[in-house]
C-alpha angles and dihedrals in degrees: 000000000000116000096210101066111144126225113265097208125159120342119279113237135192123202117285091215123030133172094342097316134099113231125235117208113240115216119235117245113252090252091053093047091050091049095052091044091054099039104028126226124115135257134188127188127190138173121213105184107293092349124085131187135193122192123190126189121194145159088202107059092169087063102038112025127075141139115282094248090067094066101025094056088051087055091056101261125127112231131203124190108228102182144266132294116197099191133107087358129352104269134175111214127208138173115223119195123199121214087253089062095251109143129207133195107226117195121183132186125180118205139168133223085250092064098257114146129194143155096216130077090209089061090048089054092046092052093041092052088056091051107018096180093063119117115230132198135201115206112193120185121193129192135156108276091239093058107122111256094236088057091049091048093047091050093046090049091051090050093048090050092048091051091043092236114169119154116232124188108253123184109252097037107122090231091055105093094192097087 
């Protein structure tokens, strides 16, 4: 009887059409489906041509949110942290390599319903512990590593606009120097 089961409110949806492409829902693996059934939270996965996106919503970030290398390594990929971009949204960037040699650019942003944005799960936990009834999201964008950066940026911008994601400085965010 775990204590940190997240609410499983309304379904979580991603845009049907994004940046000139229709999305195709990606089925969860059986292990993922079982996990979200047992511990709550919601997840949505879509493919838009060569771009993919996964969105997770949870009230229990200690249970559901983690850096991409935690799950991708378990799936047999090697993962390399590449750095952080703070514009237009704080984003941690990774390269994931399949055993076949195919490489993917993985970009992840964590954000709360209160408009807090971060690249780091430790910061998510810090902020959540201060306000434990806050809902958190993980937005993971995936593209082949050789996708030209302007194309990646255009697609990310379209996704951010479709999800109405605009960072606002909120007291308590580690990047907000006013506290």
